[in-house]
Residue frames as qw, qx, qy, qz and C-alpha x, y, z in Angstrom:
[[0.544, 0.458, 0.437, 0.550, -28.77, -18.60, 15.80],
 [0.000, 0.950, 0.191, 0.248, -29.80, -15.03, 16.65],
 [0.551, -0.783, 0.166, 0.237, -26.97, -14.74, 19.17],
 [0.703, -0.076, 0.419, 0.569, -24.31, -15.83, 16.63],
 [0.364, 0.675, 0.376, 0.520, -25.54, -13.35, 14.05],
 [0.234, -0.966, -0.070, -0.084, -25.47, -10.56, 16.63],
 [0.669, -0.544, 0.287, 0.417, -21.85, -11.45, 17.51],
 [0.614, 0.264, 0.433, 0.605, -20.92, -11.31, 13.85],
 [0.127, 0.869, 0.278, 0.390, -22.49, -7.87, 13.48],
 [0.449, -0.885, 0.071, 0.102, -20.72, -6.59, 16.59],
 [0.708, -0.304, 0.377, 0.514, -17.37, -7.91, 15.36],
 [0.515, 0.579, 0.382, 0.503, -17.86, -6.28, 11.96],
 [0.074, -0.979, -0.076, -0.172, -17.88, -2.88, 13.65],
 [0.546, -0.749, 0.327, 0.184, -14.58, -3.62, 15.39],
 [0.837, 0.110, 0.375, 0.382, -12.87, -5.33, 12.45],
 [0.254, -0.520, 0.302, 0.758, -10.17, -3.38, 10.62],
 [0.168, 0.079, 0.734, 0.654, -11.42, -4.38, 7.16],
 [0.020, -0.650, -0.738, -0.178, -15.06, -3.42, 7.81],
 [0.170, -0.883, -0.256, 0.354, -14.53, 0.03, 9.32],
 [0.590, 0.609, 0.143, 0.511, -13.30, 2.35, 6.55],
 [0.106, -0.940, 0.084, -0.312, -12.78, 5.38, 8.81],
 [0.652, -0.675, 0.343, 0.051, -10.58, 3.69, 11.41],
 [0.861, 0.070, 0.325, 0.385, -8.62, 1.75, 8.79],
 [0.463, 0.737, 0.091, 0.484, -7.88, 4.87, 6.72],
 [0.300, -0.909, 0.198, -0.213, -6.88, 6.75, 9.88],
 [0.826, -0.407, 0.345, 0.182, -4.58, 3.89, 10.88],
 [0.772, 0.337, 0.269, 0.467, -2.98, 3.78, 7.42],
 [0.170, 0.909, -0.007, 0.379, -2.54, 7.57, 7.43],
 [0.488, -0.812, 0.309, -0.084, -0.73, 7.47, 10.78],
 [0.879, -0.112, 0.349, 0.307, 1.43, 4.59, 9.54],
 [0.598, 0.627, 0.162, 0.474, 2.43, 6.64, 6.50],
 [0.105, -0.938, 0.140, -0.300, 3.23, 9.67, 8.68],
 [0.730, -0.592, 0.334, 0.075, 5.33, 7.53, 11.02],
 [0.844, 0.139, 0.316, 0.411, 7.28, 5.95, 8.14],
 [0.384, 0.808, 0.076, 0.440, 7.86, 9.35, 6.50],
 [0.325, -0.894, 0.239, -0.196, 9.14, 10.87, 9.76],
 [0.844, -0.357, 0.348, 0.195, 11.37, 7.83, 10.33],
 [0.750, 0.404, 0.232, 0.470, 12.91, 8.17, 6.85],
 [0.140, 0.904, -0.041, 0.401, 13.47, 11.91, 7.32],
 [0.536, -0.780, 0.310, -0.090, 15.10, 11.46, 10.73],
 [0.890, -0.106, 0.338, 0.286, 17.21, 8.57, 9.41],
 [0.608, 0.623, 0.141, 0.471, 18.39, 10.66, 6.48],
 [0.104, -0.929, 0.159, -0.316, 19.24, 13.60, 8.72],
 [0.737, -0.578, 0.345, 0.057, 21.20, 11.33, 11.05],
 [0.859, 0.182, 0.286, 0.384, 23.07, 9.80, 8.12],
 [0.378, 0.799, 0.017, 0.468, 23.98, 13.23, 6.77],
 [0.389, -0.872, 0.226, -0.195, 25.09, 14.29, 10.24],
 [0.808, -0.414, 0.388, 0.162, 27.40, 11.28, 10.72],
 [0.726, 0.157, 0.432, 0.511, 28.77, 11.19, 7.16],
 [0.183, 0.959, 0.174, -0.132, 28.82, 14.94, 6.60],
 [0.535, 0.736, -0.169, 0.380, 31.48, 17.18, 5.06],
 [0.783, -0.425, -0.179, 0.417, 34.67, 16.97, 7.11],
 [0.177, -0.867, 0.139, 0.445, 36.30, 20.14, 5.77],
 [0.555, 0.775, -0.281, -0.109, 38.69, 21.12, 3.02],
 [0.936, -0.182, 0.136, 0.267, 41.32, 18.40, 2.59],
 [0.180, -0.782, 0.442, 0.401, 45.00, 19.21, 2.13],
 [0.872, 0.426, 0.230, 0.079, 45.82, 18.30, -1.47],
 [0.434, -0.516, 0.441, 0.593, 49.36, 18.23, -2.86],
 [0.638, 0.745, 0.162, -0.110, 49.32, 19.75, -6.35],
 [0.743, -0.001, 0.249, 0.621, 52.39, 19.32, -8.56],
 [0.126, -0.638, 0.052, 0.758, 54.03, 22.62, -9.50],
 [0.091, -0.112, 0.653, 0.744, 53.82, 21.93, -13.24],
 [0.044, -0.501, -0.815, -0.287, 50.00, 21.71, -13.14],
 [0.086, -0.587, -0.404, 0.696, 49.34, 25.08, -11.51],
 [0.372, 0.869, 0.307, -0.110, 47.67, 28.00, -13.32],
 [0.235, 0.886, -0.400, 0.017, 51.14, 29.59, -13.61],
 [0.983, -0.069, -0.098, 0.136, 53.28, 26.45, -13.88],
 [0.239, -0.835, 0.493, 0.056, 56.76, 26.31, -12.42],
 [0.929, 0.313, -0.182, 0.078, 59.24, 24.29, -14.40],
 [0.769, -0.480, 0.155, 0.394, 62.70, 23.15, -13.38]]
């Protein structure tokens, strides 16, 4: 009986739910990893789908600032 209780006490120190310091550290590092992953993913997405340059647009002559009529 004494041996089983000692095993339970030893496992409580190693268990994630019983050790507040190690669990909060683990959750903090998980949050940092997820935040960095989202930032890098967003940067990569902006890099691949970024601005390609000024497109060539055909504007009808009658819609210019100084329109040209026939």
